[in-house]
N, C-alpha and C positions, 0 to 999 in steps of 0.2 A: 384316547384321542382318535378321532376318525382318520382313516386313510384318505388323504387329500387327493391322491391319484385316482383311487377308486371312486371317490365322490365326483371327481371331474369327469370320469368316464360315464358314470350314471347320469350326471347332470347333462352331459353332451347328448346322450341318447334321449333323455327326456326333452331336451331342447329341440332335437331333430323331430321328434313326434309332435311336440307342441308347435314347432314352426310349420310342419306339414299340415297339422290341424288348422292352424291360422290361415295358411295359404289356400287350402281347399275350401274352408268355410267362407273366407273372404271372396273367393271366386264364385262360390254359390250365392252369397249375398249380393255380389256385384251383378250376376246374371239375372237373378230373380228381381232385384230392385230395378234393374234396367228395363225389364219387361213390364213390371207393374207400373213404373213411372210413365210408360207409354200408354198403358191401358187405363190408368186412373188419373186423378187430377190433384193439384196441390191442396185443394180443400179436403180430399179424402185422407191424405197424409196428415194434414193439420188436425182433423177430428181425432185420429188415433193418438196423436201426441197429447191432445187435451185429455183424452180418456185415460192415458197411461201415467199421468202425473203422480197420482197417489201410489200406483204400482211401483214406479221407479223409486219412490221414497221409502215405502215399506219393505221393499225387496231386501234392504239391509237387515231388517228384523227377522226375516225368515230363517236366518242361520245364527244370528246373535253372536257371531265371531267364534263359534265352536269349531268350525272347520279349520280355521287358522290355528286355533289352540291345539287341536289334535295333530295337525301337521308338524308343529314345532316341538311337541312333547317327545321325549326320548322313548317312553313306553306308554302304551295305553292298554287298558283291560277291557274284557267283555262287558263288565258292568258299566264302564264309562261310555263305550260306544253305543250300547243299547239305550242307556239313559239319554244320550244326546239325540239318538234317532227319534225317540218318543217326544222329546222336547221340540224337535224340529216339526213333527206332525202337529203338535199342539199350537205352536206359533203360526204355522202355515194356515191352519184352520181359522185361527183368530183374525189373521190378516185378511183372509178371504171374506169373512163375515163383516169386517169393518169396511172394506171397500164396497161390498154389496150394499150395505146400509147407506153409504155416502153417495151412491149413484144419483139420487135426486138432487143432491147439493151441486154436483157438477153441472147438471142440466140447467139449474137455476143461475149459477155463477156466470156461465158463458152464454146463457140465454139460448141454448141449443137443446131442445127436447130430445133429440135423437141420442144424445150422450148418455141418457139414463140407461138404455138397454145395452149400449156398447160397454159402459163401465161395469154393469152387472155381469156380463159374460167374461170380460177380462179378469174379473176378481178371482175366478177359479184357478188361475195360474199358480197362486201361492200354495194352495193345498196340494195340487198335482206335483209341483216341483219339490215339495218338502220330502217326498218319498225317495228321492234320489240324491239329496244333498250330501248325506254322510258317505254313501258309496263313492261319490266323486272325490271327496276329501281323502278317503282311505287310499284310493288309487294315486292321488297326488303325493300323499305321504310316502309311498313306496317308490316315487318317481316313475310310476307307470302311467304314461299319458297315451298309450296306444288305445286302450279300451274306451276312455272318454272320447278320444278322437273318432273312433268308429261310431260311437253312439251319437255324437254331434253330426257326423256325416249322414247317418241314416235319417235322423230327425230333420236335419236341414234340407236335404234333398226332397224328402216326402212332403214336408210342410210347404216348401217353395213351390212344388208342382201343384199342390192343392190351391195355394193362393192364386197362381196364374190361371188355373182352370176356373175358379170362382170369378176372377176378374173378367175373363172372357164371356162368362154367362151373366155379366152385369150385376154382380153382387156388390159392386162399388166398395165402400168402406169396409163392408163385412168380409170381403176377400182378405183384407189385412188382419182383421180381428180373428177369424177362424183359422187362418194360417199360423198366427202366433200361438193360439191355444193348442192346435194340433202339434206344433213343434215341441211344446213342453210335455204333452202326453207321450209322444213317441220317444223323446230323450229319456224320460223317467223310466219308461218300460224297458228300454234297451239297456240302460246302465244297471237296472235292477237284476236283469237276467245275466248280465256279463259278470257281475260280482258274485263271489262265492260266500261273501259275508251275509248273514241273516240276523235280524234282531231277535233278541231273547225277551221274554216277558219280565224284564227287570227294569225297575225305575227307582233310582237312588240319587236324588239331587245332591246329596252331600258328597258323592263320589266325584262330582264335576264342579265343586265349589271353586277350585282353583281356576278352572276354565271360565267359569262365570266371571270371576274377578278380572281375568284377562280379557274376556270378550265384551263386557258391557261398555268399557271405555272405547274399544275399537268400534263397536256398534254405534254408540252415541256420536262418535266422531264422523263415521261414514254417513250416519243419518243427517247430521248437520250439512255435510257436503252435498248430499243428494237434494236436500231442501233448497239449498242455494242454487244448485244447478237447475232445478225444476222451476225456479222463479222465471227463467227465460220463457218457458212455455206459458206460465200463468200471465206474465206481463204482456208478452206479444199477442197471445190469444185474446186477452181481455181488451187491451188498448188498440189493437190493430184489427186483424181479421184472421179467419182460419186459413185463407190463402197465403197471407204474409207469413203465418206460422209454418205453413207447409213449405214455403221457400226456404225459410230459416232452417227448418228440420232437415230438408234435403241437403243443404250446404253443410250443416253440422254432421249429418250422418256420413256424407262422403269424406269429410275431414277425419271423422272417427274411423271410418273404414280403412283409410290409409295410415293413420297415425295411432290414435288411442287404442283401438282394438288390437293392432299389431303389437304394440309395446305392452299393453295390458296382459297379453298372453305370456310375456316374459315373467310376470309376477308368479304364475303357476309353477315355474321352475325355480324362480329366484328365492321364494320363501323356504321351500324345503332344502334347497342347496345351501343357502347361507345359514340356515338354522343348524346345519351340521358343523359349521365353523364358529358357532357362537362362543366356544371356549378357546379359540385360537385367534386372538385379536389381530395379530400381524397378517395372518392369511385373510381375515375378514376385511381389513383395510385395503389390502392389495386387490382383492376381488371387487370391492366397491369402486375403487379408483378406475379399474379397467372397465367396469360397467358404465361409469359416467362418461368415459371417453367414447365408448362404442355407441351408446344411446345418443350422445350429443352429435357425433359425426353423422349417424343415420337420420336423426330427426331433422337436422338442418338440410340434409340432402333431400328428404321427402318434402319438407316445407317449401323448398325452392321449386321443386318439380310441380307442386300443387299451384304455386303462385304463377309460374310462367305458362302453365298449361290450363289454367282455370277456365277461360272462355271456351276454348276448343273442346275441352273435356266435357263440360256440362252440356254444351249444344250438341255434341256428337252423341253423348249417352242418352240424354233425356229429351232433347228437342227444345224449340224456342219457347214453349210454355213455361220452362224453368229458367229462362234468361235472367230473371230477377234475383236468382241465387248466386250469380257469378261473383259479384263484388263481396258478398257475405263470405263466400268460400275463400276468396283471396285474403281477406282480413284474418279469418280463422287460421288459414294456412301459415301466415306470417308468425303467429304466436303458438305454433304447435308444440314448442319445447315446454310450454307450461302444462301440457297434458302428460308428458313422458317422464320428466325428472321426478315428480312427486312419487312415482311408482317405486323408484329406488330408495328415496329418502324415507318414505313411509314404511317400506319393508325393513329397513335398518332398525327403526324404532320397534317394530314388531318382533324382530329376531332377538333383540336385547331386552325385550319385555319392559320397555319404558312407555307404558300405555297412558300414564298420566300426562307425560310430555306430548304423546301422540294426540291426546284429546285437546290439550291446551293449544298446540300448534294448529289444529283444525279450527278451533274457535277463532284464533287470530286471523287465519286465512279468510274465513267466512265474513269476518267484520270488514276486511279490506274490500271484498266484493260488494257487500251491502253499501259501503260508502260510495262505490263507483256507480251503482245503479242510478240514483237520482241525478248525478252529474251527467251521465250518458243520456238519460231520458230528456234532459233539458235541450240537448242538441238533436233530438229526433231518433228515429230507429237506427240509422247507421252510427250515430254518435253513441248509442247504447252498446252496439257491437264493439266499437273501438274501446269504450270504457271498460267493459268486463274483460276484454282481451288483455289490455294493459295491466289490469289488476291481477290477472292470472300470472303475469311475469313477476310482478312485485311480490306476490305471496310465496315465491320460491325462496326468497332471501332468508327468511328465518330458518328454513330447513338446513341451510349450510351451517348455521350455528349449532343446531341440534345434533347434526352429524359429528361435528367436532367434539361436542360435549359427550356423546355416547360412545364413540369408538376411537376418538382421538385423531381423526383424519384432519390435517391442517386445512384451514379455510383457503389459503393460497393455492394448495393443490386442487381443491374442489373447483374453485373459480377458474383456474387455468384449464382444467379438463372440460369446462363448459364454454368459456369465452373465446378460447382459441379457434373455435369453429365459426364464430360470428363474422370474422373478417372475410373468409372465403365466401360465405353466404351473402353478406351484405354488399360486398364489392361487385359481385356479379349482378345483383338486382339493381344497383344504382345505375349501371350502364346497360341494362337489359334492352331498353328501347332502341339502342344502337346495334344490338346483336341479334335480336329475334327475327324470324322469318315468317312471312304470311303468304301462303300459296293459295288461299281461299278454299283449301281442302282440309277439313278438320283433322283427319287421320294423319295426313302428311305433316301438318303443323305439330301435332303431338309427337310424332316420331323425331322430327328434326329438332324442334326446340327442346324437347325432353332430353334427347341425347346430347345436345350442345351444352345445356346447363350441367348435366351429370359429368361430362368430360371436363368442363372448366372447373367445377367444384372439386372433383377428385384430384385434378392436376394442381390446383392451388394448395390443397391440403398436403399433397405430396411435397411441394416446394417448401412449405413452411414447416415440414417435418412433424405434423400432428400425429400423435400416437394412435388415434382412432382408426386411421386407414391401415396402419401396420397391424393392429390387433385384429381388425376385421379380415385382413388378408390371411393372417395366421389361422384364424378360426375356420375360414373357408377351406384352406389347404388341409387342415387337420380333419375336417369333415370328409373331404374328397378321398383322403387316404384310407378312411375307414369304410368306404363304400366297397 
């Protein structure tokens, strides 16, 4: 049985590096996007979103779930790792070829000839990234997040500078395209040289048959999720305009920057850490319950901050040309919990290897979203945003039942760990119009209103004795003691 104390220490170190990676990369993304949004237009961002639809969908196939399978296995052999590496290269090459062939289809569908060349260039990302996928998984398996952090830092800063320089010299949409491609080249090169592992000329598919059985269900599930998520780009880009899509993309990206990317980074630590506890059900249930409290507490905090600061934040960062994304950002912010909780619930199913249930849950979630789309479109663009956001909340409900079924965590405890943070969050927003300040200076409004909401939210959680604030306090103090 694993030493829980040792795992906690390794997991904490991994969390620190992962958190540092997240913070620095988010800061880099924030600064680069801020500059590019001033230099480029919503149309440029909309064109890139259109071009990357198939990339975002096929990205799930580039790994085929082998990384997660390797992370959760107790032991892996050289034959298995080498075989997975060559499979990744093969899949990456096929994805590149498929996207390249489909480039004319995109130009025809959106009636934008320029998309043909953009899609053709972005197709190279698959083949390039496939050379570093396994190395990253091996680092995560050993809870070593320092080297992937360094690789991301190097690639992020370099590609960001390149994008800004190209935008200054009027490369327009190509500044985004070449920056993205350069980021993958630099990251793959960096992670390759940082890893001591090298592939051998071994290819034995039978040795990874168990990984394939594990991976194909996860891959299919993720593929369905990606298809549904990319419907936003297809629908908005086709029915409205590249400019409207650019506004939506900016609001969604800023929401992801604050919420999804932050909590998605938890998955990197979550899977290897919880996998070590898969044979200790009580420890697993205890850890999951604590995670639900922490993520719910933090998500509603960030969601509230995004809502109350939306107007000042977007106008201050991007300028008046992005004013149309303010209301979109507010709506997405209100429903941020729908992005974060599935990370925990899906990881639980991965840890206990219930991939058939994982796939079934994914299909059910996507059916809910598909049902919401025509309803939303009937009420126009904003109605569409509301509909898919509400569907995102509803699709969390089945996950509560799968968690009870797989690890025996009572539904009552799960719901309490989530819903107990709704009251502090909602009660402040209901009366916010009587509490907020407007100094006509964006930065002052952000500081005053952001601080006011945070203080009120933390105080209310303290008064109702929610566990999330206590656990977060304990984690912060534990981290400071180790400095």
